[in-house]
DSSP file (Angstrom, degrees, kcal/mol; ACC not computed):
  #  RESIDUE AA STRUCTURE BP1 BP2  ACC     N-H-->O    O-->H-N    N-H-->O    O-->H-N    TCO  KAPPA ALPHA  PHI   PSI    X-CA   Y-CA   Z-CA
    1    1 A M     >        0   0    0      0, 0.0     4,-2.4     0, 0.0     5,-0.2   0.000 360.0 360.0 360.0 -41.0  -17.8    3.9   -0.5
    2    2 A I  H  >  +     0   0    0      1,-0.2     4,-2.6     2,-0.2     5,-0.2   0.901 360.0  50.9 -63.7 -41.4  -16.6    2.0    2.6
    3    3 A T  H  > S+     0   0    0      2,-0.2     4,-2.2     1,-0.2    -1,-0.2   0.902 110.3  49.2 -63.5 -41.5  -13.3    1.2    0.8
    4    4 A F  H  > S+     0   0    0      2,-0.2     4,-2.2     1,-0.2    -2,-0.2   0.933 112.9  46.5 -63.2 -46.7  -12.8    4.8   -0.2
    5    5 A L  H  X S+     0   0    0     -4,-2.4     4,-2.4     1,-0.2    -2,-0.2   0.898 112.0  51.5 -62.9 -41.1  -13.4    6.0    3.4
    6    6 A S  H  X S+     0   0    0     -4,-2.6     4,-2.2     1,-0.2    -1,-0.2   0.886 109.4  50.5 -62.3 -39.9  -11.1    3.3    4.7
    7    7 A S  H  X S+     0   0    0     -4,-2.2     4,-2.0     2,-0.2    -2,-0.2   0.904 109.8  49.5 -65.7 -42.1   -8.4    4.4    2.3
    8    8 A I  H  X S+     0   0    0     -4,-2.2     4,-1.9     2,-0.2    -2,-0.2   0.927 112.1  47.6 -63.6 -45.4   -8.7    8.0    3.3
    9    9 A I  H  X S+     0   0    0     -4,-2.4     4,-1.9     1,-0.2    -1,-0.2   0.902 110.4  53.0 -62.8 -40.6   -8.5    7.1    7.0
   10   10 A S  H  X S+     0   0    0     -4,-2.2     4,-2.2     1,-0.2    -1,-0.2   0.876 106.1  53.4 -62.3 -38.1   -5.5    4.9    6.3
   11   11 A I  H  X S+     0   0    0     -4,-2.0     4,-2.5     1,-0.2    -1,-0.2   0.921 109.1  48.5 -62.5 -43.8   -3.7    7.8    4.6
   12   12 A F  H  < S+     0   0    0     -4,-1.9     7,-0.3     1,-0.2    -1,-0.2   0.838 112.0  49.1 -68.3 -31.7   -4.2   10.0    7.6
   13   13 A F  H  < S+     0   0    0     -4,-1.9    -1,-0.2     1,-0.2    -2,-0.2   0.857 115.5  43.8 -73.1 -34.2   -2.9    7.3   10.0
   14   14 A A  H  < S+     0   0    0     -4,-2.2    -2,-0.2     1,-0.3    -1,-0.2   0.833 128.3  28.3 -77.3 -32.7    0.2    6.7    7.7
   15   15 A L    >X  +     0   0    0     -4,-2.5     3,-1.1    -5,-0.2     4,-1.0  -0.658  64.9 167.4-128.9  75.3    0.8   10.5    7.2
   16   16 A P  H 3> S+     0   0    0      0, 0.0     4,-2.2     0, 0.0     5,-0.1   0.768  75.5  66.4 -64.2 -23.6   -0.5   12.4   10.3
   17   17 A F  H 3> S+     0   0    0      1,-0.2     4,-2.7     2,-0.2     5,-0.2   0.869  96.8  55.9 -62.5 -35.1    1.3   15.5    9.2
   18   18 A L  H <> S+     0   0    0     -3,-1.1     4,-2.4     2,-0.2    -1,-0.2   0.914 107.5  48.1 -62.4 -42.9   -1.0   15.6    6.2
   19   19 A G  H  X S+     0   0    0     -4,-1.0     4,-2.6    -7,-0.3     5,-0.2   0.898 110.9  51.4 -62.8 -40.8   -4.0   15.6    8.6
   20   20 A F  H  X S+     0   0    0     -4,-2.2     4,-2.6     2,-0.2    -2,-0.2   0.932 111.5  46.7 -61.1 -46.3   -2.3   18.4   10.6
   21   21 A I  H  X S+     0   0    0     -4,-2.7     4,-2.5     2,-0.2     5,-0.2   0.907 113.3  48.2 -64.8 -42.9   -1.8   20.5    7.5
   22   22 A I  H  X S+     0   0    0     -4,-2.4     4,-2.3     2,-0.2     5,-0.2   0.940 113.9  45.9 -64.3 -46.6   -5.3   20.0    6.2
   23   23 A V  H  X S+     0   0    0     -4,-2.6     4,-2.7     1,-0.2     5,-0.2   0.907 112.1  53.0 -63.0 -40.5   -6.9   20.8    9.6
   24   24 A F  H  X S+     0   0    0     -4,-2.6     4,-2.5    -5,-0.2    -2,-0.2   0.947 111.4  44.1 -59.4 -49.3   -4.7   23.9   10.0
   25   25 A F  H  X S+     0   0    0     -4,-2.5     4,-1.8     2,-0.2    -1,-0.2   0.875 114.0  49.8 -67.8 -36.3   -5.6   25.3    6.6
   26   26 A V  H  X S+     0   0    0     -4,-2.3     4,-1.6    -5,-0.2    -1,-0.2   0.939 114.4  44.7 -65.5 -45.4   -9.3   24.6    7.1
   27   27 A M  H  X S+     0   0    0     -4,-2.7     4,-3.4     1,-0.2     5,-0.5   0.859 109.7  56.5 -65.9 -34.8   -9.3   26.3   10.5
   28   28 A K  H  X S+     0   0    0     -4,-2.5     4,-1.7    -5,-0.2    -1,-0.2   0.884 105.9  50.9 -63.5 -38.4   -7.2   29.1    9.1
   29   29 A M  H  < S+     0   0    0     -4,-1.8    -1,-0.2    -5,-0.2    -2,-0.2   0.890 118.2  38.1 -65.5 -38.6   -9.9   29.8    6.6
   30   30 A F  H  < S+     0   0    0     -4,-1.6    -2,-0.2    -5,-0.1    -1,-0.2   0.906 127.9  29.6 -80.8 -42.3  -12.6   29.8    9.3
   31   31 A T  H  < S-     0   0    0     -4,-3.4    -3,-0.2    -5,-0.1    -2,-0.2   0.776  79.9-149.5 -91.4 -27.6  -10.9   31.6   12.2
   32   32 A R     <  +     0   0    0     -4,-1.7     2,-0.5    -5,-0.5    -4,-0.1   0.733  65.0 112.8  60.3  23.3   -8.4   33.9   10.3
   33   33 A N     >  -     0   0    0     -6,-0.3     4,-2.2     1,-0.1    -1,-0.2  -0.969  54.5-162.2-129.7 114.3   -6.2   33.5   13.3
   34   34 A T  H  > S+     0   0    0     -2,-0.5     4,-2.5     2,-0.2     5,-0.2   0.921  90.4  49.5 -64.4 -46.0   -2.9   31.5   12.8
   35   35 A R  H  > S+     0   0    0      1,-0.2     4,-2.1     2,-0.2    -1,-0.2   0.925 113.7  45.2 -60.9 -46.4   -2.3   30.8   16.5
   36   36 A K  H  > S+     0   0    0      1,-0.2     4,-2.5     2,-0.2    -1,-0.2   0.880 112.3  52.9 -65.0 -38.1   -5.8   29.5   17.1
   37   37 A S  H  X S+     0   0    0     -4,-2.2     4,-2.5     2,-0.2    -2,-0.2   0.896 108.3  49.7 -64.9 -41.2   -5.6   27.5   13.9
   38   38 A V  H  X S+     0   0    0     -4,-2.5     4,-2.7     2,-0.2    -2,-0.2   0.932 112.4  47.8 -63.0 -45.4   -2.3   25.8   15.0
   39   39 A H  H  X S+     0   0    0     -4,-2.1     4,-2.6     2,-0.2    -2,-0.2   0.896 113.0  47.6 -64.6 -40.7   -3.8   25.0   18.4
   40   40 A L  H  X S+     0   0    0     -4,-2.5     4,-2.1     2,-0.2    -1,-0.2   0.902 114.1  47.0 -66.9 -40.4   -7.0   23.5   17.0
   41   41 A A  H  X S+     0   0    0     -4,-2.5     4,-1.6     2,-0.2    -2,-0.2   0.904 113.1  49.6 -66.4 -40.6   -5.0   21.5   14.4
   42   42 A L  H  X S+     0   0    0     -4,-2.7     4,-0.7    -5,-0.2    -2,-0.2   0.935 113.1  46.1 -62.5 -47.5   -2.7   20.3   17.2
   43   43 A D  H  < S+     0   0    0     -4,-2.6     4,-0.3     1,-0.2     3,-0.3   0.865 115.5  45.6 -65.7 -36.5   -5.5   19.3   19.4
   44   44 A S  H  < S+     0   0    0     -4,-2.1    -1,-0.2     1,-0.2     4,-0.2   0.707 113.8  46.6 -84.3 -18.6   -7.5   17.5   16.7
   45   45 A T  H  X S+     0   0    0     -4,-1.6     4,-1.7    -3,-0.2     3,-0.3   0.417  82.0  93.4-104.0   2.8   -4.6   15.6   15.2
   46   46 A T  H  X S+     0   0    0     -4,-0.7     4,-2.2    -3,-0.3     5,-0.2   0.913  84.8  55.0 -58.0 -41.6   -3.0   14.2   18.4
   47   47 A I  H  > S+     0   0    0     -4,-0.3     4,-2.4     1,-0.2    -1,-0.2   0.847 103.1  56.4 -62.1 -33.7   -5.1   11.1   18.0
   48   48 A L  H  > S+     0   0    0     -3,-0.3     4,-2.4    -4,-0.2    -1,-0.2   0.911 108.3  47.0 -63.4 -41.3   -3.6   10.6   14.5
   49   49 A F  H  X S+     0   0    0     -4,-1.7     4,-2.4     2,-0.2    -2,-0.2   0.887 110.9  51.9 -68.4 -37.8   -0.1   10.6   15.9
   50   50 A I  H  X S+     0   0    0     -4,-2.2     4,-1.9     2,-0.2    -2,-0.2   0.948 114.3  42.2 -62.8 -48.1   -1.0    8.2   18.7
   51   51 A I  H  X S+     0   0    0     -4,-2.4     4,-2.4     1,-0.2    -2,-0.2   0.872 112.8  54.4 -68.0 -36.2   -2.5    5.7   16.3
   52   52 A S  H  X S+     0   0    0     -4,-2.4     4,-2.4    -5,-0.2    -1,-0.2   0.903 107.1  50.6 -63.4 -41.1    0.4    6.3   13.8
   53   53 A V  H  X S+     0   0    0     -4,-2.4     4,-2.4     2,-0.2    -1,-0.2   0.911 109.3  52.2 -62.8 -41.3    2.9    5.5   16.5
   54   54 A H  H  X S+     0   0    0     -4,-1.9     4,-2.3     1,-0.2    11,-0.2   0.944 111.6  45.2 -58.9 -48.1    1.0    2.3   17.3
   55   55 A F  H  X S+     0   0    0     -4,-2.4     4,-2.3     1,-0.2    -1,-0.2   0.843 110.8  53.7 -69.0 -32.1    1.0    1.2   13.7
   56   56 A L  H  X S+     0   0    0     -4,-2.4     4,-2.7     2,-0.2     5,-0.2   0.917 109.3  49.0 -64.4 -42.1    4.7    2.0   13.3
   57   57 A I  H  X S+     0   0    0     -4,-2.4     4,-2.7     1,-0.2     6,-0.5   0.924 111.9  48.7 -62.5 -43.9    5.5   -0.1   16.4
   58   58 A V  H  X S+     0   0    0     -4,-2.3     4,-1.4     1,-0.2    -1,-0.2   0.894 113.7  47.6 -62.6 -39.5    3.4   -3.0   14.9
   59   59 A T  H  < S+     0   0    0     -4,-2.3    -2,-0.2     2,-0.2    -1,-0.2   0.904 117.8  39.9 -68.6 -41.9    5.2   -2.6   11.6
   60   60 A I  H  < S+     0   0    0     -4,-2.7    -2,-0.2     1,-0.1    -3,-0.2   0.951 132.8  20.1 -75.2 -49.7    8.7   -2.5   13.0
   61   61 A W  H  < S-     0   0    0     -4,-2.7    -3,-0.2     2,-0.3    -2,-0.2   0.433  92.5-130.0-105.4  -0.5    8.5   -5.1   15.8
   62   62 A E  S  < S+     0   0    0     -4,-1.4     2,-0.3    -5,-0.4    -4,-0.2   0.789  76.4  98.8  56.4  31.4    5.4   -7.1   14.5
   63   63 A R  S    S-     0   0    0     -6,-0.5     2,-0.5     0, 0.0    -2,-0.3  -0.987  73.8-120.5-142.6 148.4    3.9   -6.9   18.0
   64   64 A S        +     0   0    0     -2,-0.3     3,-0.2     1,-0.1    -9,-0.1  -0.805  26.1 173.6 -93.6 127.1    1.2   -4.6   19.4
   65   65 A F     >  +     0   0    0     -2,-0.5     4,-1.9   -11,-0.2     3,-0.5  -0.133  38.5 126.0-116.9  33.9    2.2   -2.5   22.4
   66   66 A F  H  > S+     0   0    0      1,-0.3     4,-2.5     2,-0.2     5,-0.2   0.856  70.6  58.8 -61.5 -34.3   -1.0   -0.5   22.4
   67   67 A W  H  > S+     0   0    0      1,-0.2     4,-2.2     2,-0.2    -1,-0.3   0.871 105.7  49.4 -61.5 -36.4   -1.5   -1.4   26.1
   68   68 A L  H  > S+     0   0    0     -3,-0.5     4,-2.7     2,-0.2    -1,-0.2   0.875 108.5  52.4 -71.4 -37.7    1.9    0.2   26.8
   69   69 A I  H  X S+     0   0    0     -4,-1.9     4,-2.2     2,-0.2    -2,-0.2   0.936 112.2  45.6 -61.4 -46.2    0.9    3.4   25.0
   70   70 A I  H  X S+     0   0    0     -4,-2.5     4,-2.3     2,-0.2    -2,-0.2   0.908 112.5  51.2 -63.8 -41.9   -2.3    3.6   27.0
   71   71 A L  H  X S+     0   0    0     -4,-2.2     4,-2.4     2,-0.2    -2,-0.2   0.913 109.9  49.2 -62.1 -43.3   -0.4    2.9   30.2
   72   72 A I  H  X S+     0   0    0     -4,-2.7     4,-2.4     1,-0.2    -1,-0.2   0.907 111.0  50.4 -62.5 -41.4    2.1    5.7   29.4
   73   73 A M  H  X S+     0   0    0     -4,-2.2     4,-2.3     2,-0.2    -2,-0.2   0.892 110.1  49.8 -65.3 -38.4   -0.7    8.1   28.7
   74   74 A I  H  X S+     0   0    0     -4,-2.3     4,-2.3     2,-0.2    -2,-0.2   0.917 111.3  49.0 -64.6 -42.9   -2.5    7.2   32.0
   75   75 A L  H  X S+     0   0    0     -4,-2.4     4,-2.3     2,-0.2    -2,-0.2   0.900 110.7  50.3 -64.1 -40.5    0.8    7.8   33.9
   76   76 A I  H  X S+     0   0    0     -4,-2.4     4,-2.6     2,-0.2    -1,-0.2   0.913 109.9  51.0 -62.4 -42.2    1.3   11.1   32.2
   77   77 A A  H  X S+     0   0    0     -4,-2.3     4,-2.4     1,-0.2    -2,-0.2   0.902 109.3  50.7 -62.2 -40.7   -2.2   12.1   33.1
   78   78 A M  H  X S+     0   0    0     -4,-2.3     4,-2.5     2,-0.2    -1,-0.2   0.912 110.7  48.6 -63.5 -42.3   -1.6   11.2   36.7
   79   79 A V  H  X S+     0   0    0     -4,-2.3     4,-2.9     2,-0.2     5,-0.3   0.918 111.0  50.6 -64.0 -43.4    1.6   13.3   36.8
   80   80 A F  H  X S+     0   0    0     -4,-2.6     4,-2.4     1,-0.2    -2,-0.2   0.918 112.1  46.8 -61.4 -43.5   -0.2   16.2   35.2
   81   81 A V  H  X S+     0   0    0     -4,-2.4     4,-2.3     2,-0.2    -2,-0.2   0.930 114.4  47.4 -64.0 -44.7   -3.0   16.1   37.8
   82   82 A F  H  X S+     0   0    0     -4,-2.5     4,-2.4     2,-0.2    -2,-0.2   0.934 114.3  45.2 -63.4 -47.6   -0.5   15.7   40.7
   83   83 A V  H  X S+     0   0    0     -4,-2.9     4,-2.5     1,-0.2     5,-0.2   0.913 113.4  50.3 -64.2 -42.3    1.7   18.6   39.6
   84   84 A H  H  X S+     0   0    0     -4,-2.4     4,-2.9    -5,-0.3     6,-0.5   0.909 111.4  49.0 -62.3 -40.9   -1.3   20.8   38.9
   85   85 A W  H  X S+     0   0    0     -4,-2.3     4,-1.8    -5,-0.2    -2,-0.2   0.900 112.1  48.4 -64.6 -41.7   -2.7   20.0   42.3
   86   86 A K  H  < S+     0   0    0     -4,-2.4    -2,-0.2     2,-0.2    -1,-0.2   0.888 119.0  38.9 -66.5 -39.2    0.7   20.8   44.0
   87   87 A V  H  < S+     0   0    0     -4,-2.5    -2,-0.2    -5,-0.2    -3,-0.2   0.940 131.0  24.9 -78.1 -48.5    1.1   24.1   42.1
   88   88 A K  H  < S-     0   0    0     -4,-2.9    -3,-0.2    -5,-0.2    -2,-0.2   0.604  91.2-135.1 -94.8 -13.3   -2.5   25.4   42.1
   89   89 A E  S  < S+     0   0    0     -4,-1.8     2,-0.3    -5,-0.4    -4,-0.2   0.619  84.4  62.0  62.2  15.1   -3.8   23.6   45.2
   90   90 A E  S    S-     0   0    0     -6,-0.5     2,-0.7     2,-0.0    -2,-0.2  -0.960  86.0-116.2-156.2 159.5   -6.9   22.8   43.3
   91   91 A I        -     0   0    0     -2,-0.3     2,-0.9    -3,-0.1     3,-0.1  -0.891  18.5-170.1-108.1 115.2   -7.5   20.8   40.1
   92   92 A I    >>  -     0   0    0     -2,-0.7     4,-2.3     1,-0.2     3,-0.6  -0.871  11.4-161.6-100.4 100.1   -8.9   22.7   37.1
   93   93 A L  H 3> S+     0   0    0     -2,-0.9     4,-2.8     1,-0.3     5,-0.2   0.820  83.4  56.4 -57.8 -38.0   -9.8   19.8   34.9
   94   94 A K  H 3> S+     0   0    0      1,-0.2     4,-2.0     2,-0.2    -1,-0.3   0.916 111.2  43.6 -62.0 -43.5  -10.0   21.8   31.7
   95   95 A K  H <> S+     0   0    0     -3,-0.6     4,-2.5     2,-0.2     5,-0.2   0.899 114.0  50.8 -68.7 -40.6   -6.4   23.1   32.1
   96   96 A V  H  X S+     0   0    0     -4,-2.3     4,-2.8     1,-0.2    -2,-0.2   0.937 112.3  46.2 -62.4 -46.3   -5.1   19.7   33.1
   97   97 A M  H  X S+     0   0    0     -4,-2.8     4,-2.8     2,-0.2     5,-0.2   0.880 111.8  51.6 -65.5 -37.8   -6.6   18.0   30.1
   98   98 A K  H  X S+     0   0    0     -4,-2.0     4,-2.3    -5,-0.2     5,-0.2   0.939 114.0  42.9 -63.8 -47.1   -5.4   20.7   27.7
   99   99 A G  H  X S+     0   0    0     -4,-2.5     4,-2.4     2,-0.2    -2,-0.2   0.911 114.9  50.5 -64.4 -42.9   -1.8   20.4   29.0
  100  100 A F  H  X S+     0   0    0     -4,-2.8     4,-2.2    -5,-0.2    -2,-0.2   0.928 112.3  46.5 -59.8 -47.1   -2.0   16.6   29.0
  101  101 A W  H  X S+     0   0    0     -4,-2.8     4,-1.8     1,-0.2    -2,-0.2   0.895 114.0  47.0 -66.5 -41.0   -3.3   16.5   25.4
  102  102 A R  H  X S+     0   0    0     -4,-2.3     4,-2.0     2,-0.2    -1,-0.2   0.865 110.5  52.6 -71.0 -34.9   -0.7   19.0   24.1
  103  103 A F  H  X S+     0   0    0     -4,-2.4     4,-2.9     1,-0.2    -2,-0.2   0.906 107.9  52.4 -63.5 -40.7    2.1   17.1   25.9
  104  104 A N  H  X S+     0   0    0     -4,-2.2     4,-3.0     2,-0.2     5,-0.3   0.876 105.4  55.4 -62.6 -36.9    0.9   13.9   24.3
  105  105 A F  H  X S+     0   0    0     -4,-1.8     4,-2.2     2,-0.2    -1,-0.2   0.954 111.6  42.8 -58.8 -49.1    1.0   15.7   20.9
  106  106 A I  H  X S+     0   0    0     -4,-2.0     4,-2.4     2,-0.2     5,-0.2   0.931 116.0  49.0 -62.9 -45.9    4.7   16.6   21.5
  107  107 A L  H  X S+     0   0    0     -4,-2.9     4,-2.3     1,-0.2    -2,-0.2   0.935 116.4  40.5 -60.6 -48.4    5.5   13.1   22.9
  108  108 A F  H  X S+     0   0    0     -4,-3.0     4,-2.4     2,-0.2    -1,-0.2   0.779 111.6  56.6 -77.4 -25.5    3.9   11.2   20.0
  109  109 A L  H  X S+     0   0    0     -4,-2.2     4,-2.5    -5,-0.3    -1,-0.2   0.945 112.1  42.9 -63.6 -48.2    5.1   13.6   17.4
  110  110 A L  H  X S+     0   0    0     -4,-2.4     4,-2.7     2,-0.2    -2,-0.2   0.894 114.8  49.9 -64.8 -39.7    8.7   12.9   18.6
  111  111 A A  H  X S+     0   0    0     -4,-2.3     4,-2.9    -5,-0.2     5,-0.3   0.902 110.4  51.1 -64.7 -40.3    7.9    9.2   18.9
  112  112 A Y  H  X S+     0   0    0     -4,-2.4     4,-2.3     2,-0.2    -2,-0.2   0.935 112.9  44.8 -61.4 -47.1    6.5    9.2   15.3
  113  113 A L  H  X S+     0   0    0     -4,-2.5     4,-2.4     2,-0.2    -2,-0.2   0.927 115.7  47.0 -63.7 -45.0    9.6   10.9   13.9
  114  114 A A  H  X S+     0   0    0     -4,-2.7     4,-2.9     1,-0.2    -2,-0.2   0.921 114.5  46.1 -64.3 -44.7   12.0    8.7   15.9
  115  115 A L  H  X S+     0   0    0     -4,-2.9     4,-2.9     2,-0.2    -1,-0.2   0.863 111.8  51.8 -68.5 -34.9   10.2    5.5   14.9
  116  116 A T  H  X S+     0   0    0     -4,-2.3     4,-2.4    -5,-0.3    -2,-0.2   0.944 113.5  43.9 -64.4 -47.0   10.0    6.6   11.2
  117  117 A L  H  X S+     0   0    0     -4,-2.4     4,-2.4     2,-0.2     5,-0.2   0.931 115.8  47.9 -62.7 -45.9   13.7    7.3   11.2
  118  118 A Y  H  X S+     0   0    0     -4,-2.9     4,-3.1     1,-0.2     5,-0.2   0.925 112.0  50.1 -60.8 -44.9   14.5    4.0   13.0
  119  119 A G  H  X S+     0   0    0     -4,-2.9     4,-2.6     2,-0.2     5,-0.2   0.898 111.0  48.6 -62.0 -41.8   12.2    2.0   10.7
  120  120 A L  H  X S+     0   0    0     -4,-2.4     4,-2.2     2,-0.2    -1,-0.2   0.938 116.0  42.6 -63.7 -46.5   13.8    3.5    7.6
  121  121 A I  H  X S+     0   0    0     -4,-2.4     4,-2.5     2,-0.2     5,-0.2   0.919 114.9  51.0 -65.8 -43.4   17.3    2.8    8.8
  122  122 A H  H  X S+     0   0    0     -4,-3.1     4,-2.3    -5,-0.2    -2,-0.2   0.933 113.4  43.8 -60.8 -48.0   16.4   -0.7   10.1
  123  123 A R  H  X S+     0   0    0     -4,-2.6     4,-2.7    -5,-0.2    -1,-0.2   0.871 112.6  52.9 -67.2 -36.2   14.7   -1.7    6.8
  124  124 A A  H  X S+     0   0    0     -4,-2.2     4,-2.5    -5,-0.2    -2,-0.2   0.915 111.3  46.4 -65.0 -42.0   17.6   -0.3    4.8
  125  125 A L  H  X S+     0   0    0     -4,-2.5     4,-2.6     2,-0.2    -2,-0.2   0.904 113.4  48.4 -67.5 -40.7   20.1   -2.2    6.8
  126  126 A I  H  < S+     0   0    0     -4,-2.3     4,-0.5    -5,-0.2    -2,-0.2   0.931 114.7  46.0 -63.4 -44.6   18.1   -5.5    6.6
  127  127 A F  H  < S+     0   0    0     -4,-2.7     3,-0.5     1,-0.2    -2,-0.2   0.896 116.3  45.4 -65.0 -40.2   17.7   -5.0    2.8
  128  128 A T  H  < S+     0   0    0     -4,-2.5     3,-0.3     1,-0.2    -2,-0.2   0.906 123.6  31.1 -71.1 -43.0   21.3   -4.2    2.3
  129  129 A F  S  < S+     0   0    0     -4,-2.6    -1,-0.2     1,-0.2    -2,-0.2   0.109  85.4 105.1-107.1  22.3   22.9   -6.9    4.4
  130  130 A S              0   0    0     -4,-0.5    -1,-0.2    -3,-0.5    -2,-0.1   0.676 360.0 360.0 -77.5 -16.5   20.3   -9.7    4.0
  131  131 A N              0   0    0     -3,-0.3    -1,-0.2    -4,-0.2    -2,-0.1   0.481 360.0 360.0 -81.0 360.0   22.5  -11.8    1.6
Protein backbone atom coordinates (compact mmCIF):
# COMPACT_ATOMS: atom_id res chain seq x y z
CA UNK A 1 0.00 0.00 0.00
CA UNK A 2 2.84 2.39 0.83
CA UNK A 3 4.51 1.62 -2.50
CA UNK A 4 1.28 2.31 -4.38
CA UNK A 5 0.77 5.62 -2.56
CA UNK A 6 4.39 6.56 -3.18
CA UNK A 7 3.98 5.81 -6.89
CA UNK A 8 0.85 7.95 -7.16
CA UNK A 9 2.54 10.90 -5.42
CA UNK A 10 5.59 10.50 -7.67
CA UNK A 11 3.37 10.64 -10.76
CA UNK A 12 1.83 13.92 -9.59
CA UNK A 13 5.28 15.40 -8.88
CA UNK A 14 6.52 14.33 -12.31
CA UNK A 15 3.36 15.48 -14.11
CA UNK A 16 1.81 18.36 -12.15
CA UNK A 17 -0.51 19.16 -15.09
CA UNK A 18 -2.18 15.82 -14.47
CA UNK A 19 -2.87 16.88 -10.88
CA UNK A 20 -4.22 20.21 -12.08
CA UNK A 21 -6.59 18.52 -14.55
CA UNK A 22 -7.83 15.99 -12.00
CA UNK A 23 -8.45 18.65 -9.34
CA UNK A 24 -10.16 20.86 -11.92
CA UNK A 25 -12.59 18.14 -13.04
CA UNK A 26 -13.36 17.04 -9.46
CA UNK A 27 -14.03 20.65 -8.43
CA UNK A 28 -16.08 21.20 -11.58
CA UNK A 29 -18.32 18.29 -10.61
CA UNK A 30 -18.86 19.72 -7.12
CA UNK A 31 -19.09 23.46 -7.82
CA UNK A 32 -20.53 23.49 -11.35
CA UNK A 33 -18.58 26.73 -11.80
CA UNK A 34 -15.67 26.75 -14.23
CA UNK A 35 -14.01 29.89 -12.90
CA UNK A 36 -14.13 28.74 -9.29
CA UNK A 37 -12.89 25.29 -10.31
CA UNK A 38 -9.90 26.75 -12.14
CA UNK A 39 -8.99 28.90 -9.13
CA UNK A 40 -9.31 25.99 -6.71
CA UNK A 41 -7.24 23.74 -8.97
CA UNK A 42 -4.65 26.47 -9.38
CA UNK A 43 -4.42 27.08 -5.64
CA UNK A 44 -4.20 23.41 -4.73
CA UNK A 45 -1.62 22.36 -7.35
CA UNK A 46 0.86 25.19 -6.85
CA UNK A 47 2.77 23.00 -4.41
CA UNK A 48 3.03 20.29 -7.09
CA UNK A 49 4.70 22.75 -9.45
CA UNK A 50 7.10 23.96 -6.75
CA UNK A 51 8.19 20.42 -5.91
CA UNK A 52 8.35 19.48 -9.61
CA UNK A 53 10.68 22.41 -10.31
CA UNK A 54 12.88 21.27 -7.43
CA UNK A 55 13.11 17.74 -8.81
CA UNK A 56 13.76 18.99 -12.34
CA UNK A 57 16.65 21.09 -11.03
CA UNK A 58 18.04 18.08 -9.15
CA UNK A 59 17.70 15.93 -12.28
CA UNK A 60 19.33 18.44 -14.63
CA UNK A 61 22.17 19.77 -12.47
CA UNK A 62 22.43 16.95 -9.90
CA UNK A 63 22.32 19.49 -7.04
CA UNK A 64 19.52 20.65 -4.81
CA UNK A 65 18.69 24.34 -4.90
CA UNK A 66 15.63 24.00 -2.67
CA UNK A 67 17.08 26.66 -0.37
CA UNK A 68 17.12 29.06 -3.32
CA UNK A 69 13.50 28.23 -4.19
CA UNK A 70 12.46 28.98 -0.60
CA UNK A 71 14.53 32.17 -0.58
CA UNK A 72 12.93 33.37 -3.82
CA UNK A 73 9.48 32.64 -2.42
CA UNK A 74 10.27 34.59 0.76
CA UNK A 75 11.51 37.55 -1.29
CA UNK A 76 8.38 37.45 -3.44
CA UNK A 77 6.24 37.40 -0.29
CA UNK A 78 8.11 40.41 1.07
CA UNK A 79 7.57 42.32 -2.18
CA UNK A 80 3.86 41.46 -2.18
CA UNK A 81 3.45 42.65 1.41
CA UNK A 82 5.36 45.87 0.74
CA UNK A 83 3.48 46.71 -2.46
CA UNK A 84 0.14 45.90 -0.87
CA UNK A 85 1.01 48.12 2.10
CA UNK A 86 2.06 51.00 -0.19
CA UNK A 87 -1.09 50.75 -2.32
CA UNK A 88 -3.73 50.03 0.35
CA UNK A 89 -1.93 51.58 3.36
CA UNK A 90 -2.89 48.49 5.34
CA UNK A 91 -2.11 44.83 5.02
CA UNK A 92 -4.99 42.47 4.32
CA UNK A 93 -3.24 39.18 4.83
CA UNK A 94 -5.82 37.06 2.96
CA UNK A 95 -5.46 39.14 -0.22
CA UNK A 96 -1.67 39.24 0.05
CA UNK A 97 -1.44 35.46 0.47
CA UNK A 98 -3.86 34.83 -2.40
CA UNK A 99 -1.86 37.06 -4.75
CA UNK A 100 1.43 35.62 -3.54
CA UNK A 101 0.25 32.03 -4.03
CA UNK A 102 -1.18 32.67 -7.49
CA UNK A 103 1.97 34.52 -8.55
CA UNK A 104 3.96 31.49 -7.40
CA UNK A 105 1.74 29.29 -9.55
CA UNK A 106 2.55 31.36 -12.64
CA UNK A 107 6.25 31.57 -11.76
CA UNK A 108 6.67 27.86 -11.11
CA UNK A 109 4.49 26.88 -14.07
CA UNK A 110 6.79 28.88 -16.33
CA UNK A 111 9.88 27.51 -14.55
CA UNK A 112 8.52 23.97 -14.95
CA UNK A 113 7.93 24.47 -18.68
CA UNK A 114 11.33 26.13 -19.20
CA UNK A 115 13.21 23.47 -17.22
CA UNK A 116 11.38 20.65 -18.98
CA UNK A 117 12.26 22.11 -22.38
CA UNK A 118 15.85 22.79 -21.29
CA UNK A 119 16.21 19.28 -19.85
CA UNK A 120 14.90 17.64 -23.02
CA UNK A 121 17.20 19.66 -25.28
CA UNK A 122 20.17 19.22 -22.94
CA UNK A 123 19.75 15.43 -22.73
CA UNK A 124 19.16 15.14 -26.48
CA UNK A 125 22.36 17.05 -27.21
CA UNK A 126 24.36 15.00 -24.71
CA UNK A 127 22.97 11.77 -26.15
CA UNK A 128 23.58 12.88 -29.74
CA UNK A 129 27.09 14.23 -29.32
CA UNK A 130 28.44 12.00 -26.55
CA UNK A 131 30.64 9.91 -28.89
